[in-house]
Structure formats: structure tokens, C-alpha cells
C-alpha positions as CSV (number, residue, x, y, z in Angstrom):
1,M,21.0,8.1,15.8
2,P,20.0,4.5,16.5
3,D,21.3,1.7,14.2
4,V,19.0,1.1,11.4
5,N,19.4,-2.7,11.7
6,S,18.1,-2.6,15.3
7,L,15.1,-0.5,14.1
8,V,14.3,-3.0,11.4
9,N,14.6,-6.0,13.8
10,E,12.4,-4.2,16.4
11,F,9.7,-3.5,13.8
12,L,9.8,-7.1,12.6
13,I,9.2,-8.3,16.1
14,K,6.2,-6.0,16.4
15,L,4.7,-7.2,13.1
16,K,5.2,-10.9,14.0
17,K,3.6,-10.5,17.4
18,R,0.7,-8.4,15.9
19,K,1.6,-5.5,18.2
20,I,0.6,-2.8,15.7
21,E,-3.2,-2.4,15.0
22,G,-4.7,-0.5,12.2
23,S,-3.7,0.0,8.6
24,K,-2.9,3.7,9.1
25,A,-0.6,3.1,12.1
26,T,1.2,0.3,10.3
27,A,1.6,2.3,7.1
28,K,3.0,5.4,8.9
29,L,5.5,3.3,11.0
30,T,6.6,1.5,7.8
31,A,7.2,4.7,6.0
32,E,9.2,6.2,8.9
33,L,11.3,3.1,9.1
34,L,12.1,3.2,5.4
35,R,13.0,6.8,5.7
36,S,15.5,6.1,8.4
37,F,16.9,3.2,6.4
38,I,17.3,5.3,3.2
39,S,19.0,8.1,5.2
40,Q,21.6,5.8,6.6
41,K,22.2,3.7,3.4
42,R,25.6,4.2,1.7
43,L,25.3,4.2,-2.1
44,P,27.9,3.3,-4.7
45,H,29.1,5.8,-7.2
46,T,27.4,4.0,-10.1
47,N,23.7,2.9,-10.5
48,Q,22.8,4.5,-7.2
49,A,19.0,4.2,-7.8
50,G,19.3,0.5,-8.6
51,A,21.3,-0.1,-5.5
52,L,18.8,1.8,-3.3
53,I,15.9,-0.1,-4.9
54,D,17.5,-3.5,-4.2
55,A,18.2,-2.5,-0.6
56,V,14.7,-1.3,0.0
57,K,13.3,-4.5,-1.6
58,A,15.5,-6.6,0.7
59,V,14.0,-4.9,3.8
60,G,10.6,-4.9,2.2
61,E,10.7,-8.7,1.8
62,E,11.4,-9.1,5.5
63,L,8.7,-6.8,6.5
64,I,6.1,-8.4,4.3
65,D,7.1,-11.9,5.4
66,A,6.8,-10.9,9.0
67,N,3.0,-10.4,8.7
68,P,1.7,-11.1,5.1
69,V,-1.9,-10.3,6.1
70,E,-1.0,-6.7,7.0
71,L,-1.2,-5.5,3.5
72,A,-0.4,-1.8,4.3
73,V,3.3,-2.8,4.8
74,G,3.7,-4.1,1.2
75,N,1.9,-1.1,-0.2
76,I,4.1,1.4,1.5
77,V,7.2,-0.5,0.3
78,R,5.9,-0.3,-3.2
79,R,5.2,3.4,-2.9
80,V,8.7,4.1,-1.6
81,L,10.1,2.1,-4.5
82,H,8.0,4.2,-6.9
83,I,9.3,7.4,-5.3
84,I,12.9,6.3,-5.8
85,R,12.2,5.6,-9.5
86,E,10.4,8.9,-10.0
87,E,13.2,10.9,-8.3
88,D,15.9,9.1,-10.3
89,L,14.0,9.8,-13.5
90,S,13.7,13.4,-12.6
91,L,17.4,13.8,-11.8
92,T,18.4,12.0,-15.0
93,T,16.1,14.1,-17.2
94,A,17.3,17.3,-15.6
95,A,21.0,16.2,-16.1
96,V,20.4,15.2,-19.7
97,G,18.6,18.5,-20.4
98,G,21.5,20.4,-18.8
99,L,24.1,18.7,-21.0
100,S,22.0,19.4,-24.1
101,L,21.6,23.1,-23.3
102,S,25.3,23.3,-22.6
103,A,26.1,21.8,-26.0
104,E,23.8,24.2,-27.8
105,S,25.3,27.2,-26.0
106,D,28.8,26.0,-27.0
107,N,27.6,25.8,-30.7
108,E,26.3,29.3,-30.6
109,D,29.6,30.6,-29.1
110,D,31.7,28.7,-31.6
111,V,33.5,26.8,-28.9
112,D,35.3,23.6,-29.7
113,Q,33.0,20.6,-29.5
114,G,35.7,18.4,-28.2
115,D,35.6,20.2,-24.8
116,H,31.8,20.1,-24.4
117,P,30.3,17.2,-26.3
118,A,26.6,17.0,-27.0
119,L,24.7,13.8,-26.3
120,S,24.4,11.5,-29.3
121,A,21.2,9.8,-30.4
122,A,22.5,6.6,-28.9
123,A,22.9,8.3,-25.5
124,V,19.5,9.8,-25.7
125,A,18.0,6.4,-26.5
126,A,19.9,4.9,-23.6
127,A,18.3,7.5,-21.3
128,A,14.8,6.6,-22.6
129,R,15.2,2.8,-22.8
130,S,13.2,2.3,-19.6
131,T,10.6,4.7,-18.3
132,L,9.9,2.5,-15.3
133,R,13.5,2.1,-14.2
134,P,15.6,4.8,-15.8
135,P,19.4,4.7,-15.6
136,S,21.3,7.1,-13.5
137,L,23.4,9.8,-15.2
138,Q,26.6,7.9,-14.5
139,T,25.1,4.8,-16.4
140,L,24.0,7.1,-19.2
141,L,27.5,8.5,-19.7
142,E,28.9,5.0,-19.6
143,D,26.6,4.0,-22.5
144,M,27.8,6.8,-24.8
145,P,29.8,5.7,-27.9
146,H,33.5,6.3,-27.8
147,S,33.2,8.8,-30.6
148,T,31.2,11.2,-28.3
149,A,33.0,10.4,-25.0
150,V,34.8,13.2,-23.2
151,P,38.5,13.2,-24.1
152,Q,41.1,12.5,-21.3
153,P,42.4,15.7,-19.8
154,S,46.0,16.7,-19.8
155,S,48.2,15.4,-17.0
156,S,48.4,18.9,-15.5
157,G,44.7,19.1,-14.9
158,G,44.1,15.4,-14.1
159,D,44.0,15.7,-10.3
160,S,41.7,18.7,-10.2
161,E,39.3,17.1,-12.7
162,G,39.3,13.8,-10.8
163,K,38.4,15.6,-7.6
164,S,35.7,17.5,-9.5
165,K,34.2,14.2,-10.8
166,S,34.3,12.7,-7.3
167,A,32.5,15.8,-5.9
168,D,29.9,15.6,-8.6
169,K,29.2,11.9,-7.8
170,N,28.9,12.6,-4.1
171,S,26.6,15.5,-4.9
172,M,24.4,13.3,-7.1
173,T,24.2,10.7,-4.3
174,R,23.2,13.4,-1.7
175,K,20.7,14.9,-4.2
176,L,19.0,11.5,-4.9
177,K,18.7,10.6,-1.2
178,H,17.6,14.1,-0.3
179,N,14.8,14.1,-2.9
180,V,13.7,10.6,-1.9
181,I,13.6,11.5,1.8
182,E,11.6,14.7,1.1
183,A,9.1,12.7,-1.0
184,V,8.8,10.1,1.8
185,N,8.1,12.9,4.3
186,E,5.3,14.0,2.0
187,L,4.0,10.4,2.0
188,I,4.0,10.3,5.8
189,Q,2.2,13.6,5.9
190,D,-0.4,12.2,3.5
191,I,-0.9,9.2,5.7
192,S,-1.3,11.4,8.8
193,T,-4.0,13.5,7.2
194,C,-5.9,10.8,5.2
195,H,-8.7,10.6,7.7
196,E,-9.3,14.3,7.6
197,L,-9.3,14.5,3.8
198,I,-11.9,11.7,3.7
199,A,-14.0,13.3,6.5
200,E,-14.2,16.6,4.6
201,Q,-16.4,14.9,2.1
202,A,-19.0,13.6,4.6
203,V,-21.4,16.5,4.2
204,E,-21.7,15.7,0.5
205,H,-22.9,12.2,1.2
206,I,-24.8,12.2,4.5
207,H,-28.0,14.2,4.5
208,Q,-30.6,15.3,7.0
209,N,-32.6,12.6,8.9
210,E,-30.9,9.7,7.2
211,V,-30.1,6.3,8.8
212,I,-26.6,5.0,8.4
213,L,-25.5,1.4,9.0
214,T,-22.0,0.3,9.7
215,L,-20.3,-2.7,11.1
216,G,-17.3,-3.2,13.4
217,S,-14.9,-0.4,14.3
218,S,-13.1,1.9,11.9
219,R,-11.3,5.2,12.7
220,T,-12.0,6.4,9.2
221,V,-15.7,5.7,9.6
222,T,-15.8,7.4,13.0
223,E,-14.2,10.6,11.8
224,F,-16.4,10.6,8.7
225,L,-19.6,10.4,10.7
226,C,-18.5,12.9,13.3
227,A,-17.5,15.3,10.5
228,A,-21.1,15.2,9.2
229,K,-22.4,15.8,12.8
230,E,-20.2,18.9,13.1
231,K,-21.8,20.2,9.9
232,K,-25.1,20.2,11.7
233,R,-26.4,17.1,10.0
234,S,-28.9,15.2,12.1
235,F,-28.9,11.5,11.4
236,R,-29.0,8.1,13.2
237,V,-26.4,5.4,13.1
238,F,-27.0,1.6,13.3
239,V,-23.9,-0.2,14.5
240,A,-23.7,-3.9,14.0
241,E,-21.7,-5.3,16.9
242,G,-19.2,-7.2,14.8
243,A,-19.0,-10.5,16.6
244,P,-17.0,-12.3,17.9
245,R,-14.6,-9.4,18.8
246,Y,-17.6,-7.0,19.3
247,Q,-15.6,-4.0,18.0
248,G,-19.0,-2.3,17.2
249,H,-19.5,-1.8,20.9
250,A,-16.5,0.5,21.2
251,L,-17.6,2.4,18.1
252,A,-21.1,2.8,19.4
253,K,-19.9,4.1,22.7
254,E,-17.6,6.7,21.0
255,L,-20.3,7.9,18.6
256,A,-22.7,8.4,21.5
257,A,-20.1,10.2,23.5
258,R,-19.6,12.6,20.5
259,G,-23.3,13.4,20.3
260,L,-24.6,11.0,17.6
261,Q,-27.8,9.1,17.9
262,T,-26.6,5.5,17.9
263,T,-28.3,2.1,18.0
264,V,-26.4,-1.2,18.5
265,I,-27.8,-4.3,16.7
266,T,-26.7,-7.8,16.4
267,D,-25.0,-9.0,13.2
268,S,-27.9,-11.4,12.6
269,A,-30.4,-8.5,12.6
270,V,-28.8,-6.7,9.6
271,F,-31.3,-8.2,7.1
272,A,-34.2,-7.2,9.4
273,M,-33.0,-3.6,9.8
274,I,-31.6,-2.9,6.3
275,S,-35.0,-1.8,4.9
276,R,-34.9,1.2,7.3
277,V,-31.4,2.2,6.2
278,N,-30.5,4.9,3.7
279,M,-26.8,4.1,3.3
280,V,-24.2,1.6,4.4
281,I,-20.8,3.2,5.2
282,V,-17.9,0.9,6.2
283,G,-14.1,0.9,6.3
284,A,-11.7,-1.4,4.5
285,H,-8.7,-3.5,5.3
286,A,-7.6,-3.3,1.6
287,V,-9.0,-2.5,-1.8
288,M,-8.1,-4.8,-4.7
289,A,-7.2,-3.7,-8.2
290,N,-10.6,-5.0,-9.5
291,G,-12.6,-2.9,-7.0
292,G,-13.2,-5.7,-4.5
293,V,-12.7,-5.1,-0.8
294,I,-10.9,-7.0,1.9
295,A,-13.0,-6.0,5.0
296,P,-13.8,-7.2,8.5
297,V,-15.7,-10.4,8.7
298,G,-19.4,-10.1,8.3
299,L,-19.3,-7.3,5.7
300,N,-20.1,-9.5,2.8
301,M,-23.4,-10.4,4.5
302,V,-24.1,-6.7,4.9
303,A,-23.2,-6.0,1.3
304,L,-25.6,-8.7,0.1
305,A,-28.4,-7.3,2.3
306,A,-27.8,-3.8,0.9
307,Q,-27.9,-5.1,-2.7
308,R,-31.1,-6.9,-2.0
309,H,-32.8,-3.8,-0.7
310,A,-31.1,-1.3,-3.1
311,V,-29.2,0.5,-0.4
312,P,-26.0,2.2,-1.4
313,F,-22.9,0.4,0.0
314,V,-20.1,3.0,0.4
315,V,-16.5,2.1,1.3
316,L,-14.1,4.5,2.9
317,A,-10.5,3.9,1.9
318,W,-7.3,5.9,1.5
319,G,-4.6,5.7,-1.2
320,S,-2.1,3.2,0.4
321,Q,-4.9,0.7,1.0
322,V,-5.3,0.1,-2.8
323,L,-3.5,-3.2,-3.4
324,P,-2.1,-4.0,-6.9
325,C,-3.5,-7.5,-6.8
326,Y,-6.4,-9.4,-8.3
327,V,-8.6,-12.0,-6.7
328,V,-9.5,-15.6,-7.7
329,L,-12.3,-17.4,-5.9
330,L,-11.7,-21.2,-5.7
331,C,-14.5,-23.7,-6.2
332,N,-13.0,-27.1,-6.1
333,Q,-9.7,-28.9,-5.2
334,A,-8.6,-29.1,-8.9
335,E,-9.0,-25.4,-9.4
336,L,-7.3,-24.9,-6.1
337,T,-4.1,-26.7,-7.2
338,I,-4.0,-24.8,-10.6
339,S,-4.7,-21.4,-9.0
340,I,-1.9,-21.8,-6.4
341,E,0.6,-22.4,-9.1
342,K,-0.6,-19.3,-10.9
343,M,-0.5,-17.2,-7.8
344,L,3.0,-18.2,-6.9
345,A,4.1,-17.7,-10.5
346,Y,2.6,-14.3,-11.2
347,G,2.7,-13.0,-7.6
348,N,-0.2,-10.5,-8.0
349,I,-3.1,-13.0,-8.0
350,L,-4.4,-13.8,-4.5
351,C,-7.1,-15.9,-2.9
352,P,-8.9,-14.2,0.0
353,L,-10.6,-17.3,1.5
354,Y,-8.8,-20.6,1.1
355,P,-6.3,-22.2,1.8
356,H,-4.4,-20.8,4.8
357,N,-1.2,-20.0,3.0
358,P,0.3,-16.6,3.7
359,E,1.9,-16.5,0.2
360,V,-1.5,-16.6,-1.6
361,L,-4.0,-15.8,1.2
362,L,-5.5,-12.5,2.2
363,N,-7.2,-13.8,5.3
364,E,-6.1,-14.7,8.8
365,L,-7.6,-17.3,11.2
366,K,-8.0,-16.0,14.7
367,S,-7.9,-17.9,18.0
368,P,-10.9,-20.3,18.6
369,S,-11.0,-18.9,22.2
370,E,-12.9,-15.8,20.8
371,L,-15.8,-18.1,20.0
372,L,-15.7,-21.0,22.5
373,D,-14.5,-21.4,26.1
374,F,-12.1,-24.4,26.1
375,G,-13.3,-25.6,29.5
376,E,-16.9,-25.7,28.5
377,F,-16.2,-27.6,25.2
378,S,-13.2,-29.7,26.2
379,D,-15.1,-33.0,25.8
380,C,-16.0,-32.1,22.2
381,L,-12.4,-31.1,21.4
382,D,-11.1,-34.6,22.4
383,F,-9.9,-36.7,19.5
384,G,-12.4,-39.3,18.2
385,C,-12.0,-43.0,18.7
386,G,-9.1,-43.9,16.4
387,S,-10.0,-41.2,13.8
388,G,-7.0,-39.0,14.6
389,S,-9.1,-35.8,14.3
390,P,-11.0,-33.7,16.7
391,L,-14.8,-34.0,16.8
392,L,-15.3,-30.2,16.9
393,H,-13.6,-27.7,14.6
394,V,-13.6,-23.9,15.0
395,V,-13.0,-21.5,12.1
396,N,-12.7,-17.8,13.1
397,P,-11.6,-15.8,10.0
398,A,-10.7,-12.1,10.4
399,F,-11.7,-10.8,7.0
400,D,-14.4,-11.0,4.3
401,Y,-14.1,-10.4,0.6
402,V,-16.7,-8.1,-0.9
403,P,-16.8,-8.3,-4.7
404,P,-16.9,-5.1,-6.7
405,N,-20.4,-5.6,-8.0
406,L,-21.7,-5.1,-4.4
407,V,-19.9,-1.8,-3.9
408,S,-21.6,1.4,-4.9
409,L,-18.9,4.0,-4.3
410,F,-15.4,4.4,-2.9
411,I,-14.7,7.6,-1.0
412,T,-10.9,8.1,-0.8
413,D,-8.6,11.0,0.1
414,T,-8.6,12.0,-3.6
415,G,-12.4,12.0,-4.0
416,G,-15.2,9.6,-4.8
417,H,-14.6,6.7,-7.3
418,N,-16.5,3.9,-8.8
419,P,-15.2,0.4,-8.3
420,S,-14.2,0.1,-11.9
421,Y,-12.0,3.2,-11.6
422,M,-9.8,1.9,-8.7
423,Y,-7.3,0.2,-10.9
424,R,-6.4,3.5,-12.5
425,L,-5.0,4.7,-9.1
426,L,-2.3,2.0,-9.3
427,A,-0.3,3.9,-11.9
428,D,-0.2,6.9,-9.6
429,Y,1.0,4.9,-6.6
430,Y,3.2,2.0,-7.9
431,S,5.6,1.1,-10.7
432,A,5.0,-2.0,-12.7
433,D,8.4,-3.5,-11.7
434,D,7.4,-3.3,-8.0
435,L,4.0,-5.0,-8.0
436,V,5.9,-8.1,-6.7
437,V,8.4,-7.1,-4.1
438,R,11.2,-9.5,-4.9
439,R,14.8,-8.7,-5.7
440,R,16.3,-9.8,-9.0
441,S,18.0,-13.1,-8.9
442,T,21.7,-12.8,-9.2
443,S,22.9,-15.9,-11.2
């Protein structure tokens, strides 16, 4: 088995060099890396869940910092942390229930309570003091008052009981890791099948002889449209080319190869063509807690055109694309300064447009070479006479922010949802303590 540190370093290099494309591929590789990390992690005898959470957070910080704009990485880290907390809570609840049942059985059989003590009210309160980060069974027993503590065994049975306790601790460690790894395996399976689950709903939303508009290239959108075609739906697709990377060209070619009637249009022709469209179907880079969408650049323009002509704007997204963050849009420099302080303080308020700061930004500026040829515009790129700044600036953002009021419907692997409902999914995917992936400061 390869060393987990080398696996982490290799994955960090891929993230920094942008070698992994697509949210699904990034999410799956992140989950597989964390599964390997957990399987090789040695845990202490006490507070095993806490130690595992801190270790995963340490790795998660490195992964997120390697490419802050690839939001699927942070979401998978949060989901794995949520899994650890849920499995620890399940094991703790089962252990506390077993002790209680054992105590009741001892009472019925008139067995001495000194040998099998029941949990006191203080111990039960200790078990329930945190639903988001429950204590392990070992911590729970340590919190019991001395009056209910298990008495020390006689010297003759000390060795055997010590071995039994050590075996129980090792068993608990293996049980926690086993359950967490099994749950992570289920998460990886969900990621692998998310496109199919979304595509199964295509026949419910695409009808005969409709015209569908999309922009750019998205594997989720491709499978969704092709699934409707396989159900004998006859419809036409308008594909906006998605300049300057022209990913729409590849999408149009693939749709045509799979038998769909496809028309390529320029991005600037969207307003002219939208009146002929029955529905806009697009993919997403991430979905915000308020129902807003981080999507490929140009989609905000498409959403505005769809709203103007009362055309439904449908977004396809899967569970791990739901980001537990809210968005602030900055209007002036004073608001910018105040908002940055709030973003850095609270950690779950982000700005999708400006400034170019990975800690608070949900956008990425691509190379100017995608827009202009340097040789052709080299004279304009020279610095001005004594001004110290170039005469020509090139801004090439990768993403747009589509506010929730422009979105008609989200279609996810769990069904269709209104934008106002998306925040409810956060409780199913993440724990409140993990919305900001930062380890507790040890002072």
C-alpha cells in the first residue's frame, strides 16, 4: 500500500497545477484520498473521533488551499467530517444503550449493582451534551461521577481485565474506522452515479418538440439531454459556444454524434434566440446556500434573457456541489473593506466577483492569451509614458454568479427543488462545526 503522505502530496500538486478537470472527478478523487488517509491513520485510545476529525481537517486545509476555487474539494472534506461525527454518535448511542440494558437485566436478576453499574443522569447528560460532536464511549465513562464508577478489580483478575479493556478499545477503534470507511465508500458510489440519477428525471422535464438552450459544456447536461433522447423525446438543442474557451463546440459535436438536433449560436445571439426557446438547462460549478449559482461565465447573461422572456431557467446539480456559504455583492470600496473583514471572520460569507483573493473569492481569472494574441497587441501592452501601468488590461473570469431569483428549478440527484429549499440540504450533508474547515487553535 503506498504511503498516504505521498498520495496527499501528489494530489496537492495536481490541484495546484489544475490537472483535474470537472467537479465530479475532483470530488471522487478527494473522497478516495480521504478514504486511504483514514484507513492508515492510527488513533489514540481516547477521543478517537476527535483525533480523526482533527487529522482530516489538517489534510482538508491543505487540499482547499491548493486550489480554493475548486469548491468540490472543501465540500467532500465537510461531508467526510460529517460522516465521522455521525458514526461516532451512532457507536456512542449503541454503547450507552447496551450499558443501560445490561443494568436493567442485572436489576431483574437481583445481581449486585456494584459489578454492573447503570449510567447515572450525569453520564447520560454527558453523552447528550453535544449532538454535533458527541463524545466517544471512553470520554463518556471518564465523565461519570466517582460514585458510579466501576470498582477496581481484585489483584487476581487485574491482568485479565486489563487485557479485556485494551481489546475493547482496539475493537472500538476498528469499528469506528470500519464504519467511516464504509460510509465513505457509499459517498464515492453516490458521486459515481450522480449523473445517472439526474438523467433519470429528464423525461419528466423535456417534452416533445421543445427547444432547449444551454451554454458551454457540462457532462451532467449532456447525459440529461441524451437520456431524454433515449426515451423517444424529439427536441432541438441550441448550444451557445461559451467564448473564449468555446466549450460549447465540443458539446454540440457530442450531441450531434448521439443523434440530437443541435444548433450552435454565438453568445451574443442569446437574446435574439431566447424567444424561440422553451427551457434553459445548464450545469453548475457550485450552488450557494441561498440558492445562487456559481456557473461558467456568460450564464448570468443567459439567465437575465430567460427572465426577460419568461423562459424557465433550470440548473442541474448534485449533492456535493451545494456549498454551505452565502454571497455578498460589493458595490463600493468602503463596502469592500468591511465585507472582507466579515468574510475572514465568519468564514462562510464569500464574494464571487471581486477582489481576486482566494480566501474570499469564488472566481478565477484565466490567462489573457485566451482572448488576445500577445504578438498582435504587444504595442498596446507596453507601459505608458511614466505612468507605470499598461495601456491595455485584459480580464478573463472563469465563472459567473447567478442570483437565486433568476433560477426557476434545481434538478439534483435527490429530485427537483426550488432555490429557497437548497439551504435545507445542508443539514443532510454537513455538520455546523465543519462549515469552516479549520482546526481548533491549541493555546
